[in-house]
N, C-alpha and C positions, 0 to 999 in steps of 0.2 A: 504493499500500500504505500502511495505517494503522499508524504506529509512535509509540505515546504516549511512549515512553521518549526519542525523539529530540527532543521538546519540552524535556524537563528536561534533557538534555545541552546542547543548544542555549542555554538559558537560563544554565546554568553557565559554558559558554564565553564568553558575552556578559559576565557578571560579571567573569570572569578578566581579559578585555580592557579592560573597564572600569578596573580595578585597575592595570593595566599602564600605560595611557595616563595615569592620575593620577599614577603613580609618575615617570613621564617629564616630565610638566609640573612637577611640583615640583622635580624635578632640573634643569630648564631655568630655572625660576625663581632657584634658587640660582646657576647658572651665570652668570646675567645680573647678579646683584648682584656676584658675584666679579669679572667682567669690568670692570664699571663702576669698580670699587675698585682695580684693578691698574693701573699705569702701562704704557702701551703694549705690553708684551710677553707679551699673553695668548693666543699663538697655539695652544697646546695646549688651553686651555679652549676657544678659538673652535672648534677641529678637533672636539672631544668635542660641544660644544653642535650642531653641523652634524650629527653622527652623531646625536645625539638627536632632532633635528627630523626627520630623515629617516626613523628609526625609528617616530616619532610619527605621521607621515602615513601609514606602511604600517599601523600597527595601526589607525587611524582608517578606513582602506579596508577592512581586515578586518572591523570591527565594523559597519560599513554593511552588507556583504555577509552577516554572520551576523544581524543585527537583521532584515533582508529575509527571510532563510530561516525565521526563527524566526516572522514573522508569517504568512508563507504556510502553514507547519506548523500555526499556530494555527487558521486559517480551516478547516483540513481536520479538525483533532481537534474543534473545537467542532461542526462539523456531525455527527461521529460520536457526540459526547456528547450531542446533542440527542436522539438515539434512547433515552437511559437516562432511568430515573427520577430525579427531582430530586435525592435525598439521594445516589444514586451519582454523579451529574453533579458533585455539589459534592465529593465525596470525592476523585474522580478530577482534578478542577481544583486542589484544594488539593495534592495530593501531587504532581502532574506539572508543572502550570503554575505554581504558587506555590512548589514545591519544599519543602513542610513536611515534618517526620519525621512518623512514624506517631502518635507521642504529641501532637503538635501538631495535627494532624488530629482526633484524639479530643477534645482540650480544646476546639478551635474549635467543634465540633459537638455538645458535651457527650454523646459516646458515648465508650465503652471503646475502646481501641486495637484489641482483638481483634475487636470488631463492626466497626469501620471497615475492617479487614483483610478480613472475610469479605465485606462488600459489594463490597470492591474487586475480590475474587476473581469474585464473581457479576458485576460489571460487566464484567470482562475476558472473561468467558464469553459474555455477551450481545452485545459488540461482536464477538468472532471469529465467532459463528453469524450475526449480522446481516450482517457485511461480507465473511464468508469471507475475512478476511485475519488472520493471527497478529499480535498486537500484541506 
């Protein structure tokens, strides 16, 4: 079943995981500096660091799985979008794959936001009729 909204949701989830990983890495760097500067008794800091490392590894595994799922969904979506006229393809990609807001889609294509939404509606209708699957 084709679900174009899944691609957008996966992309947002991937971005969230990437942000969390970056925060943990920054925290680990800070912890390493503090441990280096503390005399011998930094066990609490080491325990927190171990917890952060475990969480980091877990998030990186989740990220790998989500990226794989995202790439798989993109293949399916690209095949479906290939059946659309080129402008409708571009609108759908900008909106769902790139995650742009409607005004950004309009600006990028030099069309009004309302016209982009109308073409989006037509594209969804075409895809539903072509693939007999609701998007």
